[in-house]
PDB file of N, CA, C and O in Angstrom:
ATOM      1  N   MET A   1     211.384  68.126 197.636  1.00  0.00           N
ATOM      2  CA  MET A   1     212.572  68.110 198.395  1.00  0.00           C
ATOM      3  C   MET A   1     212.704  66.247 198.108  1.00  0.00           C
ATOM      4  O   MET A   1     211.784  65.447 197.941  1.00  0.00           O
ATOM      5  N   ASN A   2     214.152  66.010 198.136  1.00  0.00           N
ATOM      6  CA  ASN A   2     214.434  64.521 198.148  1.00  0.00           C
ATOM      7  C   ASN A   2     214.549  64.125 199.347  1.00  0.00           C
ATOM      8  O   ASN A   2     215.134  64.904 200.100  1.00  0.00           O
ATOM      9  N   GLN A   3     214.115  62.997 199.848  1.00  0.00           N
ATOM     10  CA  GLN A   3     213.802  62.071 200.989  1.00  0.00           C
ATOM     11  C   GLN A   3     215.212  61.613 201.427  1.00  0.00           C
ATOM     12  O   GLN A   3     215.414  61.663 202.640  1.00  0.00           O
ATOM     13  N   HIS A   4     216.047  61.251 200.778  1.00  0.00           N
ATOM     14  CA  HIS A   4     217.142  60.506 200.765  1.00  0.00           C
ATOM     15  C   HIS A   4     218.472  61.204 200.520  1.00  0.00           C
ATOM     16  O   HIS A   4     218.513  61.988 199.571  1.00  0.00           O
ATOM     17  N   LEU A   5     219.548  61.022 201.245  1.00  0.00           N
ATOM     18  CA  LEU A   5     220.657  61.504 201.398  1.00  0.00           C
ATOM     19  C   LEU A   5     221.781  60.596 200.738  1.00  0.00           C
ATOM     20  O   LEU A   5     222.276  59.547 201.149  1.00  0.00           O
ATOM     21  N   TYR A   6     222.039  61.356 199.542  1.00  0.00           N
ATOM     22  CA  TYR A   6     222.819  60.846 198.326  1.00  0.00           C
ATOM     23  C   TYR A   6     224.052  61.904 198.182  1.00  0.00           C
ATOM     24  O   TYR A   6     223.969  63.076 198.549  1.00  0.00           O
ATOM     25  N   ARG A   7     225.226  61.306 197.584  1.00  0.00           N
ATOM     26  CA  ARG A   7     226.292  61.880 197.337  1.00  0.00           C
ATOM     27  C   ARG A   7     225.961  62.757 195.762  1.00  0.00           C
ATOM     28  O   ARG A   7     225.574  62.089 194.803  1.00  0.00           O
ATOM     29  N   SER A   8     226.095  63.802 195.667  1.00  0.00           N
ATOM     30  CA  SER A   8     225.821  64.537 194.279  1.00  0.00           C
ATOM     31  C   SER A   8     226.714  64.267 193.278  1.00  0.00           C
ATOM     32  O   SER A   8     227.927  64.144 193.454  1.00  0.00           O
ATOM     33  N   ARG A   9     226.139  64.172 192.223  1.00  0.00           N
ATOM     34  CA  ARG A   9     226.813  64.070 190.778  1.00  0.00           C
ATOM     35  C   ARG A   9     227.027  65.265 190.226  1.00  0.00           C
ATOM     36  O   ARG A   9     227.984  65.484 189.484  1.00  0.00           O
ATOM     37  N   ARG A  10     226.153  66.131 190.546  1.00  0.00           N
ATOM     38  CA  ARG A  10     226.141  67.434 189.572  1.00  0.00           C
ATOM     39  C   ARG A  10     226.855  68.785 190.557  1.00  0.00           C
ATOM     40  O   ARG A  10     227.256  69.826 190.035  1.00  0.00           O
ATOM     41  N   ASN A  11     226.900  68.535 191.911  1.00  0.00           N
ATOM     42  CA  ASN A  11     227.713  69.462 192.891  1.00  0.00           C
ATOM     43  C   ASN A  11     228.906  68.864 193.466  1.00  0.00           C
ATOM     44  O   ASN A  11     229.142  68.918 194.672  1.00  0.00           O
ATOM     45  N   CYS A  12     229.692  68.269 192.582  1.00  0.00           N
ATOM     46  CA  CYS A  12     230.658  67.487 193.070  1.00  0.00           C
ATOM     47  C   CYS A  12     232.133  68.199 193.007  1.00  0.00           C
ATOM     48  O   CYS A  12     232.575  68.718 191.982  1.00  0.00           O
ATOM     49  N   MET A  13     232.867  68.141 194.331  1.00  0.00           N
ATOM     50  CA  MET A  13     234.091  68.737 193.981  1.00  0.00           C
ATOM     51  C   MET A  13     235.373  67.724 194.355  1.00  0.00           C
ATOM     52  O   MET A  13     236.466  67.651 193.794  1.00  0.00           O
ATOM     53  N   ILE A  14     234.902  67.032 195.403  1.00  0.00           N
ATOM     54  CA  ILE A  14     235.819  65.887 195.734  1.00  0.00           C
ATOM     55  C   ILE A  14     235.128  64.544 195.650  1.00  0.00           C
ATOM     56  O   ILE A  14     235.547  63.683 194.876  1.00  0.00           O
ATOM     57  N   ALA A  15     234.163  64.362 196.364  1.00  0.00           N
ATOM     58  CA  ALA A  15     233.055  63.278 196.379  1.00  0.00           C
ATOM     59  C   ALA A  15     231.914  63.479 196.531  1.00  0.00           C
ATOM     60  O   ALA A  15     231.118  62.545 196.634  1.00  0.00           O
ATOM     61  N   GLY A  16     231.557  64.716 196.581  1.00  0.00           N
ATOM     62  CA  GLY A  16     229.956  65.096 196.413  1.00  0.00           C
ATOM     63  C   GLY A  16     229.324  65.004 197.738  1.00  0.00           C
ATOM     64  O   GLY A  16     228.095  64.944 197.781  1.00  0.00           O
ATOM     65  N   VAL A  17     230.045  64.985 198.878  1.00  0.00           N
ATOM     66  CA  VAL A  17     229.219  65.040 200.029  1.00  0.00           C
ATOM     67  C   VAL A  17     228.488  66.223 200.505  1.00  0.00           C
ATOM     68  O   VAL A  17     227.449  66.205 201.165  1.00  0.00           O
ATOM     69  N   CYS A  18     229.181  67.318 200.074  1.00  0.00           N
ATOM     70  CA  CYS A  18     228.923  68.631 200.553  1.00  0.00           C
ATOM     71  C   CYS A  18     227.683  69.240 199.546  1.00  0.00           C
ATOM     72  O   CYS A  18     226.818  70.044 199.892  1.00  0.00           O
ATOM     73  N   GLY A  19     227.814  68.763 198.509  1.00  0.00           N
ATOM     74  CA  GLY A  19     226.767  69.051 197.421  1.00  0.00           C
ATOM     75  C   GLY A  19     225.407  68.051 197.675  1.00  0.00           C
ATOM     76  O   GLY A  19     224.261  68.448 197.460  1.00  0.00           O
ATOM     77  N   GLY A  20     225.666  66.975 198.067  1.00  0.00           N
ATOM     78  CA  GLY A  20     224.718  65.897 198.514  1.00  0.00           C
ATOM     79  C   GLY A  20     223.922  66.510 199.601  1.00  0.00           C
ATOM     80  O   GLY A  20     222.698  66.448 199.486  1.00  0.00           O
ATOM     81  N   LEU A  21     224.482  67.154 200.746  1.00  0.00           N
ATOM     82  CA  LEU A  21     223.787  67.793 201.873  1.00  0.00           C
ATOM     83  C   LEU A  21     223.085  68.852 201.432  1.00  0.00           C
ATOM     84  O   LEU A  21     221.893  69.000 201.702  1.00  0.00           O
ATOM     85  N   ALA A  22     223.908  69.839 200.571  1.00  0.00           N
ATOM     86  CA  ALA A  22     223.180  70.857 200.063  1.00  0.00           C
ATOM     87  C   ALA A  22     221.754  70.611 199.238  1.00  0.00           C
ATOM     88  O   ALA A  22     220.683  71.204 199.371  1.00  0.00           O
ATOM     89  N   GLU A  23     222.122  69.518 198.333  1.00  0.00           N
ATOM     90  CA  GLU A  23     220.679  69.351 197.807  1.00  0.00           C
ATOM     91  C   GLU A  23     219.628  68.637 198.367  1.00  0.00           C
ATOM     92  O   GLU A  23     218.497  68.769 197.900  1.00  0.00           O
ATOM     93  N   ARG A  24     219.876  67.794 199.437  1.00  0.00           N
ATOM     94  CA  ARG A  24     218.874  67.107 200.342  1.00  0.00           C
ATOM     95  C   ARG A  24     218.551  68.441 201.275  1.00  0.00           C
ATOM     96  O   ARG A  24     217.531  68.194 201.918  1.00  0.00           O
ATOM     97  N   PHE A  25     218.914  69.395 201.493  1.00  0.00           N
ATOM     98  CA  PHE A  25     218.085  70.255 202.526  1.00  0.00           C
ATOM     99  C   PHE A  25     217.684  71.536 201.718  1.00  0.00           C
ATOM    100  O   PHE A  25     216.726  72.226 202.066  1.00  0.00           O
ATOM    101  N   GLY A  26     218.410  71.807 200.693  1.00  0.00           N
ATOM    102  CA  GLY A  26     217.767  72.828 199.673  1.00  0.00           C
ATOM    103  C   GLY A  26     218.716  74.325 200.088  1.00  0.00           C
ATOM    104  O   GLY A  26     218.350  75.492 199.950  1.00  0.00           O
ATOM    105  N   TRP A  27     220.105  73.772 200.663  1.00  0.00           N
ATOM    106  CA  TRP A  27     221.094  74.813 200.749  1.00  0.00           C
ATOM    107  C   TRP A  27     221.847  75.010 199.417  1.00  0.00           C
ATOM    108  O   TRP A  27     221.759  74.326 198.397  1.00  0.00           O
ATOM    109  N   ASP A  28     222.554  76.024 199.639  1.00  0.00           N
ATOM    110  CA  ASP A  28     223.436  76.281 198.431  1.00  0.00           C
ATOM    111  C   ASP A  28     224.739  75.528 198.791  1.00  0.00           C
ATOM    112  O   ASP A  28     225.197  75.554 199.933  1.00  0.00           O
ATOM    113  N   PRO A  29     225.366  74.799 197.681  1.00  0.00           N
ATOM    114  CA  PRO A  29     226.620  74.119 198.007  1.00  0.00           C
ATOM    115  C   PRO A  29     227.786  74.818 198.370  1.00  0.00           C
ATOM    116  O   PRO A  29     228.656  74.297 199.067  1.00  0.00           O
ATOM    117  N   SER A  30     227.864  76.128 197.877  1.00  0.00           N
ATOM    118  CA  SER A  30     229.080  76.734 198.340  1.00  0.00           C
ATOM    119  C   SER A  30     228.934  76.870 200.025  1.00  0.00           C
ATOM    120  O   SER A  30     229.870  76.773 200.818  1.00  0.00           O
ATOM    121  N   LEU A  31     227.751  77.080 200.304  1.00  0.00           N
ATOM    122  CA  LEU A  31     227.709  77.746 201.730  1.00  0.00           C
ATOM    123  C   LEU A  31     227.973  76.648 202.550  1.00  0.00           C
ATOM    124  O   LEU A  31     228.388  76.911 203.679  1.00  0.00           O
ATOM    125  N   VAL A  32     227.801  75.258 202.182  1.00  0.00           N
ATOM    126  CA  VAL A  32     227.807  73.930 203.039  1.00  0.00           C
ATOM    127  C   VAL A  32     229.269  73.713 202.861  1.00  0.00           C
ATOM    128  O   VAL A  32     229.741  73.291 203.916  1.00  0.00           O
ATOM    129  N   ARG A  33     230.184  73.846 201.902  1.00  0.00           N
ATOM    130  CA  ARG A  33     231.599  73.832 201.914  1.00  0.00           C
ATOM    131  C   ARG A  33     232.193  74.780 202.419  1.00  0.00           C
ATOM    132  O   ARG A  33     233.325  74.498 202.811  1.00  0.00           O
ATOM    133  N   LEU A  34     231.752  76.170 202.616  1.00  0.00           N
ATOM    134  CA  LEU A  34     232.527  77.174 203.603  1.00  0.00           C
ATOM    135  C   LEU A  34     232.163  76.603 204.847  1.00  0.00           C
ATOM    136  O   LEU A  34     233.173  76.303 205.484  1.00  0.00           O
ATOM    137  N   ALA A  35     231.164  76.353 205.406  1.00  0.00           N
ATOM    138  CA  ALA A  35     230.728  75.671 206.634  1.00  0.00           C
ATOM    139  C   ALA A  35     231.620  74.614 206.912  1.00  0.00           C
ATOM    140  O   ALA A  35     231.939  74.500 208.096  1.00  0.00           O
ATOM    141  N   PHE A  36     232.095  73.819 206.113  1.00  0.00           N
ATOM    142  CA  PHE A  36     232.655  72.563 206.171  1.00  0.00           C
ATOM    143  C   PHE A  36     234.201  72.976 206.677  1.00  0.00           C
ATOM    144  O   PHE A  36     234.760  72.590 207.703  1.00  0.00           O
ATOM    145  N   VAL A  37     234.748  73.928 205.587  1.00  0.00           N
ATOM    146  CA  VAL A  37     236.228  74.414 205.629  1.00  0.00           C
ATOM    147  C   VAL A  37     236.523  75.032 207.193  1.00  0.00           C
ATOM    148  O   VAL A  37     237.448  74.839 207.982  1.00  0.00           O
ATOM    149  N   LEU A  38     235.266  75.884 207.261  1.00  0.00           N
ATOM    150  CA  LEU A  38     235.490  76.754 208.722  1.00  0.00           C
ATOM    151  C   LEU A  38     235.099  75.725 210.110  1.00  0.00           C
ATOM    152  O   LEU A  38     235.511  76.073 211.216  1.00  0.00           O
ATOM    153  N   LEU A  39     234.569  74.900 210.013  1.00  0.00           N
ATOM    154  CA  LEU A  39     234.482  73.815 211.223  1.00  0.00           C
ATOM    155  C   LEU A  39     235.706  72.930 210.965  1.00  0.00           C
ATOM    156  O   LEU A  39     235.914  72.164 211.906  1.00  0.00           O
ATOM    157  N   SER A  40     236.567  72.823 209.959  1.00  0.00           N
ATOM    158  CA  SER A  40     237.638  71.979 210.067  1.00  0.00           C
ATOM    159  C   SER A  40     238.629  72.651 210.870  1.00  0.00           C
ATOM    160  O   SER A  40     239.461  71.811 211.213  1.00  0.00           O
ATOM    161  N   PHE A  41     238.925  73.859 211.347  1.00  0.00           N
ATOM    162  CA  PHE A  41     239.898  74.355 211.680  1.00  0.00           C
ATOM    163  C   PHE A  41     239.477  74.567 213.230  1.00  0.00           C
ATOM    164  O   PHE A  41     240.293  75.198 213.901  1.00  0.00           O
ATOM    165  N   THR A  42     238.251  74.097 213.907  1.00  0.00           N
ATOM    166  CA  THR A  42     237.845  74.099 215.155  1.00  0.00           C
ATOM    167  C   THR A  42     238.204  72.669 215.839  1.00  0.00           C
ATOM    168  O   THR A  42     238.101  71.607 215.226  1.00  0.00           O
ATOM    169  N   PRO A  43     238.603  72.767 217.082  1.00  0.00           N
ATOM    170  CA  PRO A  43     238.834  71.247 217.822  1.00  0.00           C
ATOM    171  C   PRO A  43     237.777  70.680 218.316  1.00  0.00           C
ATOM    172  O   PRO A  43     237.756  70.662 219.547  1.00  0.00           O
ATOM    173  N   ILE A  44     237.143  70.342 217.933  1.00  0.00           N
ATOM    174  CA  ILE A  44     235.465  69.479 218.101  1.00  0.00           C
ATOM    175  C   ILE A  44     236.069  68.081 217.808  1.00  0.00           C
ATOM    176  O   ILE A  44     236.762  67.711 216.860  1.00  0.00           O
ATOM    177  N   PRO A  45     235.597  67.393 218.922  1.00  0.00           N
ATOM    178  CA  PRO A  45     235.626  65.949 219.097  1.00  0.00           C
ATOM    179  C   PRO A  45     235.497  65.234 217.552  1.00  0.00           C
ATOM    180  O   PRO A  45     236.348  64.538 216.999  1.00  0.00           O
ATOM    181  N   ALA A  46     234.191  65.622 217.049  1.00  0.00           N
ATOM    182  CA  ALA A  46     234.095  64.806 215.822  1.00  0.00           C
ATOM    183  C   ALA A  46     234.390  65.594 215.019  1.00  0.00           C
ATOM    184  O   ALA A  46     233.622  66.546 214.881  1.00  0.00           O
ATOM    185  N   HIS A  47     235.467  65.528 214.269  1.00  0.00           N
ATOM    186  CA  HIS A  47     236.392  66.242 213.450  1.00  0.00           C
ATOM    187  C   HIS A  47     235.502  66.164 211.986  1.00  0.00           C
ATOM    188  O   HIS A  47     234.933  65.156 211.566  1.00  0.00           O
ATOM    189  N   PRO A  48     235.536  67.315 211.424  1.00  0.00           N
ATOM    190  CA  PRO A  48     234.568  67.335 210.120  1.00  0.00           C
ATOM    191  C   PRO A  48     235.341  66.597 208.992  1.00  0.00           C
ATOM    192  O   PRO A  48     234.707  66.210 208.010  1.00  0.00           O
ATOM    193  N   VAL A  49     236.796  66.366 209.089  1.00  0.00           N
ATOM    194  CA  VAL A  49     237.487  65.593 207.954  1.00  0.00           C
ATOM    195  C   VAL A  49     237.184  64.340 208.241  1.00  0.00           C
ATOM    196  O   VAL A  49     236.774  63.661 207.299  1.00  0.00           O
ATOM    197  N   LEU A  50     237.267  63.867 209.234  1.00  0.00           N
ATOM    198  CA  LEU A  50     236.677  62.294 209.526  1.00  0.00           C
ATOM    199  C   LEU A  50     235.315  61.966 209.247  1.00  0.00           C
ATOM    200  O   LEU A  50     235.002  60.976 208.586  1.00  0.00           O
ATOM    201  N   VAL A  51     234.540  62.733 209.712  1.00  0.00           N
ATOM    202  CA  VAL A  51     233.121  62.471 209.210  1.00  0.00           C
ATOM    203  C   VAL A  51     232.565  62.793 207.619  1.00  0.00           C
ATOM    204  O   VAL A  51     231.478  62.415 207.182  1.00  0.00           O
ATOM    205  N   TYR A  52     233.460  63.488 206.963  1.00  0.00           N
ATOM    206  CA  TYR A  52     233.477  63.366 205.357  1.00  0.00           C
ATOM    207  C   TYR A  52     234.124  62.520 205.141  1.00  0.00           C
ATOM    208  O   TYR A  52     233.447  61.925 204.302  1.00  0.00           O
ATOM    209  N   ILE A  53     235.242  61.805 205.306  1.00  0.00           N
ATOM    210  CA  ILE A  53     235.619  60.419 204.899  1.00  0.00           C
ATOM    211  C   ILE A  53     234.407  59.269 204.900  1.00  0.00           C
ATOM    212  O   ILE A  53     233.995  58.485 204.046  1.00  0.00           O
ATOM    213  N   ILE A  54     234.014  59.580 206.385  1.00  0.00           N
ATOM    214  CA  ILE A  54     232.984  58.486 206.790  1.00  0.00           C
ATOM    215  C   ILE A  54     231.850  58.556 205.696  1.00  0.00           C
ATOM    216  O   ILE A  54     231.450  57.544 205.122  1.00  0.00           O
ATOM    217  N   MET A  55     231.414  59.679 205.474  1.00  0.00           N
ATOM    218  CA  MET A  55     230.145  59.640 204.720  1.00  0.00           C
ATOM    219  C   MET A  55     230.432  59.453 203.202  1.00  0.00           C
ATOM    220  O   MET A  55     229.576  59.020 202.431  1.00  0.00           O
ATOM    221  N   TRP A  56     231.551  59.765 202.861  1.00  0.00           N
ATOM    222  CA  TRP A  56     232.033  59.434 201.512  1.00  0.00           C
ATOM    223  C   TRP A  56     232.194  57.697 201.402  1.00  0.00           C
ATOM    224  O   TRP A  56     232.397  57.210 200.290  1.00  0.00           O
ATOM    225  N   ILE A  57     232.128  57.126 202.181  1.00  0.00           N
ATOM    226  CA  ILE A  57     232.177  55.592 202.171  1.00  0.00           C
ATOM    227  C   ILE A  57     230.864  55.147 202.291  1.00  0.00           C
ATOM    228  O   ILE A  57     230.378  54.295 201.548  1.00  0.00           O
ATOM    229  N   VAL A  58     230.227  55.741 203.278  1.00  0.00           N
ATOM    230  CA  VAL A  58     228.707  55.097 203.823  1.00  0.00           C
ATOM    231  C   VAL A  58     227.836  55.529 202.561  1.00  0.00           C
ATOM    232  O   VAL A  58     227.224  54.724 201.860  1.00  0.00           O
ATOM    233  N   VAL A  59     227.859  56.866 202.371  1.00  0.00           N
ATOM    234  CA  VAL A  59     226.612  57.557 201.325  1.00  0.00           C
ATOM    235  C   VAL A  59     226.655  57.060 200.046  1.00  0.00           C
ATOM    236  O   VAL A  59     227.670  56.993 199.351  1.00  0.00           O
ATOM    237  N   PRO A  60     225.510  56.701 199.727  1.00  0.00           N
ATOM    238  CA  PRO A  60     225.537  56.273 198.319  1.00  0.00           C
ATOM    239  C   PRO A  60     225.580  57.419 197.265  1.00  0.00           C
ATOM    240  O   PRO A  60     225.168  58.537 197.574  1.00  0.00           O
ATOM    241  N   LYS A  61     226.101  57.140 195.954  1.00  0.00           N
ATOM    242  CA  LYS A  61     226.236  58.078 195.076  1.00  0.00           C
ATOM    243  C   LYS A  61     224.784  58.215 194.344  1.00  0.00           C
ATOM    244  O   LYS A  61     224.187  57.162 194.120  1.00  0.00           O
ATOM    245  N   ALA A  62     224.105  59.600 193.911  1.00  0.00           N
ATOM    246  CA  ALA A  62     222.843  59.913 193.680  1.00  0.00           C
ATOM    247  C   ALA A  62     222.997  58.744 192.339  1.00  0.00           C
ATOM    248  O   ALA A  62     224.018  58.316 191.801  1.00  0.00           O
ATOM    249  N   PRO A  63     221.640  58.462 192.084  1.00  0.00           N
ATOM    250  CA  PRO A  63     221.205  57.530 191.053  1.00  0.00           C
ATOM    251  C   PRO A  63     221.288  58.528 189.899  1.00  0.00           C
ATOM    252  O   PRO A  63     221.154  59.748 189.996  1.00  0.00           O
ATOM    253  N   GLU A  64     221.567  57.704 188.613  1.00  0.00           N
ATOM    254  CA  GLU A  64     221.742  58.762 187.161  1.00  0.00           C
ATOM    255  C   GLU A  64     220.412  59.095 186.629  1.00  0.00           C
ATOM    256  O   GLU A  64     220.306  59.811 185.634  1.00  0.00           O
TER     257      GLU A  64
END
């Protein structure tokens, strides 16, 4: 298992954040994306879209 969190180059739809999380924890990327979409419709203080954008900026792209 990879020890660092990177944005995925292989499982990339928009920025590779969900794919990177899936690769890091050994999950299915489709399920991480589905969870993100479902959480986007909930009124939680740390809105998932904002968290996604921050991770897009902060988390580096996976090395080639």
